N, C-alpha and C positions, 0 to 999 in steps of 0.2 A: 280389610282395607284400612280400618281405623288404626290397628296396631302397626301396619306397614308404615304409616305416616307418623309414627311416634306419638300418637295420641292415645288416650285411655278410654276404654269402654268396659263396663261390668257385665259379665254374663254372656253366654252364647246360646242361641236357640234357633230352631228352624224358622224359615220365612213364614210369616203368618202368626208366629207366636210372640212377636215383639211385645214386651211389657208384661207377659203372663208370669214370668219368674218373680216379678215384684209383688204379685198378689200373695205369694207365700213368704217372701222375705220382709215385707213392709213391717210386720209386727215384731221383728227381731233385729232390725237394722238400726244403726245410729242415724243414718240419713233419713230426713223427713220427707223427701220428695225426689222423684227421678224423672228423666225425660226418656222417651222411647221413640226411636226413628222408624219410619215406615214409608215405603213408596206407595204410589197410588195403585200400581199393579198388584202389590201384595195386599193392600187394603181391599181391593175388589175381590180377590179370590178367596181370602180367609182372614185377613187381618181384622176385619170388623168384629170377629168373634172374641179376640183378645180385648178389644175396647169394651165389648159388652160384659166380659168377665170382670174387668176393672171397675166398671160402673156397679155391677152387682156386689163386688167386694168392698166398695167404697174406699179405695186406696188413693193416696195423693200421688197423682201421676199426670204428666202432660205428654200426649201423643203428638209428635211432629210429623205431619203427613205431607210428603212432597208430591204435589200434583204437577208432574213434569211431562205428561202426555205421551210417554213412550217407555218401553223397557230399556232404561237408559244405561244399563251396565253391559249387557252382552251383545247388543247389536241393533238397538232401535226398533225392535218389533212393536207392533201395535199391542196395547194392553188388553187384557181380558176384561170386558165390561165397558160400559159407556156412560158412566155417571159424569155429569157436568159438575163444575165447582159449586153452583147453587144447590144441586141435588145432594152432593156430598155433605155440604153444610147442614142441610135439612135432615139428612139421615143421622148425622152425629147428634143433632139436637133431639131427634126422636128417640135415639138410643139412651138418652139421659145424661149426655155430656153437659156439664153445667156451664162451662165457659168455652166458647168457640171463637177463635181469632183468625182472621184472614190477612195474610201478607201477600203482596203481589209486586212484580216488577212494574206493573202498570195499574196502580190503584185507581186512577181516573176512570178506567173501564167499568168500574163498579159504582160510580157516582149515580145516585138517584134510584138504584135498584131496590125494589120492594120485596124481592124473593130470596133475600139472604138471611138465614137464621144465625145472626151474629149478636154477640153481647156488647160490641163496641165497634167504632168505625174501622174501615179497612185501612191497614197500615202499608207503608212502603216496605219493600224487602230489607232496606237498610235498618229498619227498626227492630230487627230480629232479637238482638241482645237485650234491648229495652223491654220487649214483650216477655222474653224468657225470664228476666229478673223479676218481673211482676208475677208471673204464673208460678214461679218456684215457691212463692209464699202461700199459694192457694192450697187449701186442704182437701179439695175434692178432685174429680177427674176433669181435665181440661184438654183442649186440642188446639194446635196451631196448624192451619192449612197454608202451605207455602206454594203459591201459584206461579210457576215459572217453567216454560217449556225447556226441555233439555237443550243445552247449548249446542251439542253436537248434532242434535236432530234439527235445530234451527238451520244450521249450515247446510245440512243435507237437503232440507226442504227448499231452501233458497235457491239451490242449484237447479231444482225442478220447477221453480216459480210458484211454490205452494206456500210461501211464508213471506211476510213483508221484509223487504231488504232496504234498510235505511241508507240513504245516499250520503254516507259518512264513513270515513276511515280514520285510523290513527297512525301516526308516524312518530318515531323517536329520533330526535336530533342527538346522534351519538356523541357529538362533541360537548353537548351540555350534560348528557347523562354521566353520572358518577359511578355507575355499576354497583350501587348499594343494594339493589335487589328488593327495595320496598314495594315496587310495582308487582313483583311476583308474590310477595307476602299478602298484599291486599287483594289480589285477584285469584291466586291459586291456578294460574293459567299457563298451559304448556306452550301457548303461542308467543309468550314473551321469552325470547331465546337469547343466549349469550352470543356476542360477536367480538372477535379479537381485533383490536386496533393498535396502532402505534402508541396510543396513550393508555393501553391496558384493556381489560375486558369491559365491554359495555353491553347494552341491551338493544334488541331490535324486535319489531313485530313481524311474525311470520304471517304475511297477508293471505297466504293460501289456506291456513288453518284457523285464522282469526274468526271467532263467532260473533263479533261485534257486540260483546257484552259491555265493553269499555270500562270494566271495574278496575283495570290496571291504572286508569287515570287517577285513582285515589292515592296512588303512591305519591309521597311528598317530594315532588321533583318538577322543575320547569321544562323538562325536555320533551313533553308530550304536545303534539300538534294535531288538532282535528283538521282533516282535509274534507271539505264539502264540495259536492258537485264534480267529482272527478272519478275516472275509472282507472283501475290498475293498468299499468303499462304492460302489455302482453310481451312475454319473451319471444323474440323472433327466432324461429328455427334457423339453424346455420344453413348457409347456401352450400348445399352438398349434393352432388350427383350420386345419391345412394343406389339407384337402380343400376348404374354402370358398375359399381363395385360388387353388387349382388350377383350380376351375371358372371363375374370373374371368380366367384367362390368355388372351391373344389367340392367334388361330390362327398357326401358324408356316408360313412359305413355305419349303419344302425347296429346297436349292440344286440347280442343274442338274447332270446327269451327262454333259453333252456331252463333257467331258474327264474323265480319271481324277482322282478327288478323294483327297487325301492327308491322313492323320491321324497324329500322333505322340503316344504316351502316354509321359511321362517321370516316373520316380519312383525309389524304392529298394526293395530286397527286403523282403517282408513287408507291403507296402501294397496288394497286389492288382493290380499293373500288368498282368500277363499275363491275369488273370481278366477285367479290364475289356475288354481288346482282344478276348478270345474272345467275350464277351457282345455287343460291338458287331458283330463279324463274323457272329454267329448272327442278330442282328437284321436285318442286310443280307440274309442267306439267306432269312429269313422274308418279307422284302419283295420277294424275287425279283430282287435285284441281286447282282452279283459282289463278292466281298471276299477279300482275302488278308492274312495277318498274318505278321510276322517279329519274333520275340522275341529281344532281346539281354539275356540274363540275367547273364552275367559273374559277378561275386562276389555274386550275389543273397543267398546263404545267410549272407553276412557283413554284411548291411545295405548292400551296395554298390549302384551305379547299375544300374537296369533300364530299358530302353526297348523300346517295341513299335511297329513300323511297321504301320499299317493302311491299305490302299488299296481304294478303291471304284470300280466301273465299271458301266456299264449292262449288262444281260444279254446284249446282242448284241456287246459290245466285249470286248477282250482287255486284261488287266492285264500290262504288260510288266515283269516282275520284281517281287519283293515289297518291295524297299527303296525308300524315298522318295528320288527324285533330288535333288541339290543345288538349293536355291533354289526348290523346287516344293511346299513344305509349305503346306497350306490351313488346318489346324487343329492347334494345340498344346494338349494337355491335360497340365499339369505339376503333379503333387502335390509336387514338390520342385524349387525354383528352382535349386539348385546343379547338379543334373543337367541341367536345361534350359539352363543358361548355359554348358555346356561347348562347346568349339570344334566337336566332332563334330555336336552338335545345332544350333548356331548356323549352320552351313553349309547347313542345310536351309531356313532361314527366308527370306522375301522381304518387303521393306517394303511392297509394294503388294498382297500376296496373303495373308499369314499372319494368322489370327485367334488370339490367345492367351488361354488361361484358366488362371490360375495360383494355386496355394496359396502364400501368403507365409510360412507357418510352416516354417522350415528345420530339419531334424533335425541335431543335432551329428554331426560326422564323426570318423573315427579320429584326426585331428589333435588333437582335443580330448583324447582318451584318452592319446595319446602325449606331447603337449607342453603340455596344459592351456591351450590357447589356440585361438581361432577366428580364422582369417585372412580368412574371407570377409566381405564387406560386403553385407548384405541389400538396402540401398537401391541400391547400385551394381549388383547383379544385376538388380534390378527395372528400373533405367534401361536396362541393356543389352538386356533383353527388349523394353522399350518402343521402343527405337531400331530393333530388328530386325523388328518386327511392324507390321501395319496398324493394329491396335487391341489393347489388352490389358485384360482384366478380371482384377484381382488382389485377392484377399481372404484373410484368415486362415481358410481353409476347415477346417483341422484343428480349430481352436478352435470354430468354428461347428458342425461335425459332432458334436463331443463334447458341446457344450451342448444342441444341438437334438435329436440322435438317440441320445446316450449313448455314442458311440465314434468316435474319429478315423478308424477304418478306412473310414468311409463318405465320406471326402474325395473319392476319385476318382469315385464315382458322382454326387456333387454337382456336380463339374466337368463330367461328361457332361450333366447337366441344364442347366447354364449354357450349354454349347456348343450343345445342341439348341435351347433357347429363342432363342438368338441367330441361328438359321437357318443354322448352318454345317455341320450333319450331314445327309447325304442319306438318312436313315432315319427312319421314323415313330416317334412316341412309343409307340404300341401295340406295335410290334415290339420296341422296347427292353424294355418291361415283360414281354412274352412271353418274351424271351430270359432275363431275370432269373429268371422262374419256372422255365424249363427248367434253369437252372443249379442251382436248388434250395437255395442257401445264403442264409440270412437274407433270404428273399424280401420279406417285408413291409417290413423296415427298408431294404433296398436300393431298393425302389420309392419309399418315402418320401424317401430321399436324392435320388433322381432328381427327384421332385416339388419338393423343397426347393431344389435347384439352379435349376430353372425359375423358381420364385417369386423367388429371389434376383436373377435377371437382370431380371425385369419389375417387381418390387416389393421392392427391397432393404430399404426402411424397415420393412416388415412383418416381415421376418426379424430384423433387428437389434432391433426392439422386443420380440420374443419371447424374446430371450436374457437369462438372468439376469445381473445386474450383476456385473462382475468388478473386484475391487480391484486397481488398477494401482500400481506402485511410484511413490510420490509424488515429484514434482519440486519440491523445496523452494527457497524463496528463501534467501539467505544468513542473514537474521535468523531464519527458521524453522529452518534447519539448526542454527544455534548454540543456539537455545532447546531444540531436540529433544535434542541431545547433552548439554546441561547437565542436562536432566531425567533422561536415562539415567544420568549419572554420580551424580546424587543417589540414584537407586535402587541403583546399584552400591555406593556407600559412604555419602555423606551430603551435606548442603547445602554444608558447608565445602569439601569436595573439589570439588564442582561450581563453586564460586566461584573456586577457583584456576584452573580451566579458563577461566572467563569473563574473569577479569582478564588472562590472557595473550593470549587472542584479541582482546580490546579493544585491547591494546597493538599487536598485529600489524595490526589493521584500520586504526588511526589512521595508522600509518606507510605502509601500502599505499595509503590514500586520498590521502596527501600526496605520496608519491614514485612510486607505481606508475602504469601506463598507463591506469588507470581500470577495468580488467576485474575487479579484486579476486580474481583467480585464486589468488594466494598465500594470501589470507585463507580462501578456500574450502578449499584444500588443508590449511592449518594447522588449520582447524576439524575436518576429518575425521581427520587423522593424530594430532593431539594427543589427541583422544578415543580413538583406537585404542590408543595406547601407555598411556594412563591406565587404560583399561578392560581391562587384560590378563586373560586367562581363567585364573585360579587356581582352587583347589578351591572357594572360596566362590562365585565367579562361575558356574562350571559347575553347582554345586548350585542357585543362584538361577535360572538359565535353564531348568533342568529343573522347578523348582517354580512357575514362572510359568504362569498360566492359558493363555497363548498356546500353550504346548507341547501341552497336552491338546486345545485347539481345533484345531490343525493335524493332530494325530494322528487325531482323530475325523472330520476332513474327508476322510481317506483310508480309514479303516477303520470298518466298522460294529461297534459295541460291541467296542472293542479288548480282547483277552483279557490273558493274562499278559505282562508286559513284562520284558525282560532287557537290561541294558546291558553293553557290553564296554568295560572301563576298565583303565587301568594307572596307578593313583595313585602318584605318585613317593614318597609317604611309606610305602608298603607295599613292603618289599624283595621282589624277585623275581629269579630267575635269568634272564639274558638268553636270548632265543629262540636256540637253536643254529643256526637257519637264517638269521636276519636280524641277530643281534647286538643287537636292540632289547629293551627290557623287554617281558615277555609280558603281553598283555591277559588279564583274567579276567572271568568272567561274574558279574554281580551281579543278583539277583532283585528282586522288587517291594519288598522291605524297604529297598532303597537310597534310595527316595524319602522315607522317614521320616528317614533319616540326612541327606539333603539339606536337609530343613526345619530340622533342628537346626543344620547348618552355616550356613545363611542367617542365622539369628538371631545367629550369632557373628561375622558379617563385620566388625563394628566393631573386632575385634582385628587386622584386616589391617594389616600394616606396623608394628605395635607390638612391644614386647619380649615380649608374651604370645602373639604369633602363632606357633602351633606349625609352620606351613608356611613362615613367612617366612625361616627359616634355610637353606632349600634353595637350592642354587646357581641353579636356574632363576629363583626368585623374586627373588634378589638382582640377577640380570642384568636382569630386567624392570623393577625399580625404578631401576636404573642407567640404563636406556634412557630412562625418563621424564625424568630430570635432563639427560641428554645432549641429548634432543630439545628441551627448553626452552632449553638453551644455544644450540642450533642456530637456534631461532626468534629469539633475541636477535641472533645473528650475522647472520641474514638481514635483520632490521630495520635493522641498521647498514649493510648493503650496498645496500638499496633506493635506486635512483636512480643508482648507480654501477656495480653489477654487472649482468650479463645477467639479465633478468627470468625468462626461460624456464629458465635454468640454476638460478636460485634456487628456482624452483618444483619442478624435478626433484629438487633436493637435499632439499627439505622433504617430498617425496612418498616418500622412501625407506622409511619404516615400512610402506608398503603391501606391500612385498615380504617383510616379516617375518611369515610365516604359519605356522600349524601348531602342533604340540605336541611336547614332548620333543626327540628327535633331529632331527626335521624342522625345528622352529623353531631349534634350535641351528645347523644348517647354513645356513638362510636368514638368520639373524642374522650369521653369519660373512661371508657373501657381501655383505650389506648394509653391513657395516663397511668391507669392502674398497672397495665402490663409493663410500661416503661419503668415504674418504680420496682417492679419485680425483677426485671432484667438488670437494672442497676444493682440491686441487692445481690444478684448472682455473681457479679463481677467484683464485688468488694473484697473478696478473699485474696485476689491477685492484684490489687491496686492500692494506691494511696488513698486512705480513707477520707482525708480532708478534701482532696480533689473531687472525689465522687460526691461528697456532701455539698460542696460548692456548686457542682454542675446540676444536681437534682433540686437545689433550693430555688424557688421562684424569686426573681429579682425585681419584680414590680407588682403593683396592686393588680394590674390587668392579669398577670400570670397567676397570682394567687387566686383570683376569681375563677380563672379557667380550671385550675386543679380542683378547687372546692366543688365546682359544678360536676 
């Protein structure tokens, strides 16, 4: 897992042997100290022996023991052993570990405790790096016990009423969000998802999977809103006479079981893959035929890939092994295309045999969390599956299930309905419904999902007609895009400010039409990027975007009667001590009164950029205004180069502001990198251009600009 995330770890050893390699290496290595990670389950079953060995060998090592209360990798099973945190601390002390430090997400829970064998006070979990830096200098054996229940396990227990559920939610105002991804960097959370808007890619919180850790708030961004005392607005199932359509369905001819029939269910942890396979196997048992299942859970608890092999045979036949042999798959049920497109699964498909039923809605992966990018191509994955199967039925089942049934969790059962109605499953509809009833979980909803899948196969128009209309991100023509951004700039400042935008874009467009290849890609890019640099998000703009009716509309679409709102802000005009852990300005909580202050700020936005602007003297605002002038100069330079310089290179050059995202220190760093890239691209065009013109364009023409580049 470490290597998958482009991080580095030294040495591999079996679970329970963590740190034992260092006992032999310590005398010959240049490193003077190492850290060894260990889970509480591993500690309980055998890891304590490695710690005992390290104490006996007197090597400098720190064991980091995660007490997360579950087998948090493969499925949330209960751990072997029953040591409490105080017992674990006492055991470490008794084994001879010289320094034992406890970190917790709730350190106050340990205040006043007299049964803790600790060498120092309990720390908050945010102090991890500080504690590690101290312990790496220690020459003996030390241990950090990190007390925090597994986040996925918290969510599971809350659904059962077995874990405290704070009356608090997070919401991202996507108009304020810059799409910089710092919230993902700070939290490593898959619930922070990308969302495409007319203003580009932004972020949203997946309220269904959010575990209420709230560490994403540490991202340096004013778009986060705490919502207190409100429940999620439940998606209302579509008003749809499902039973009437089910009665009209044609009879299904079940496939023969002359040979073993093979099914693969492919998805991710938390989507009910193994539950679906168990229901299908039970349905086969009810019908009196043989069935076997083989679940591959892997990193299920981390939202990783999960597959389940299900094999059917007649009562008189034998199933030879639970795994589907290569190129012998008959039915593919894929709630996640990315999992279904992996080589291990592709090896099972056969072009003349495999029937595929696929959900096209792909869940973001850890790559998005770590790198803020998605490298998979949904259309390419779909083509791959089409090429490997006899026929493929592909729909956005997650969206259909949410709109039709109120929750995307019913995606897999809808896929089963599709597969059944297609005549690919050797089990009866009645047995499937009986198995759903025996399972006992959301029986009515799951049976409805099964029925909806059947109707979707035979009468898809009926299903699509029942779905509420969803506003898609508009694909605008060039004229529409220019008019849209001009209107936004009028609201941002005034008509005169918007006219400056229109005049420059008109100039660019004329040159592009005269000397460009005809695609007008440079004009499209200029229209988007000039708007972006001109509509920089200062105090006035953030206030306006929170005061717009659209903010309340989006908020109320997710929450029923939103209660008290609280914003986490770090206004640059309010002095604050840097966060000792990050070095960044500290964010503060602002209650409902801040919205009145925002309304006042909006009314004063006419002061922006004038001598009376109280925020305009800040370094950040000077750099943002300098960037506008620089970009306008770059547009003029590109106009002069059209027809002589490489068109794609000029477009890349003009698209540079897209990388300047974020606020405060995040934007500073992105601006620095963009300036370096700008100089590089200017250098690449010098061979085909007037050297003096390029030098004049790249030279900063004011003290403000020189300060921006040097930073």
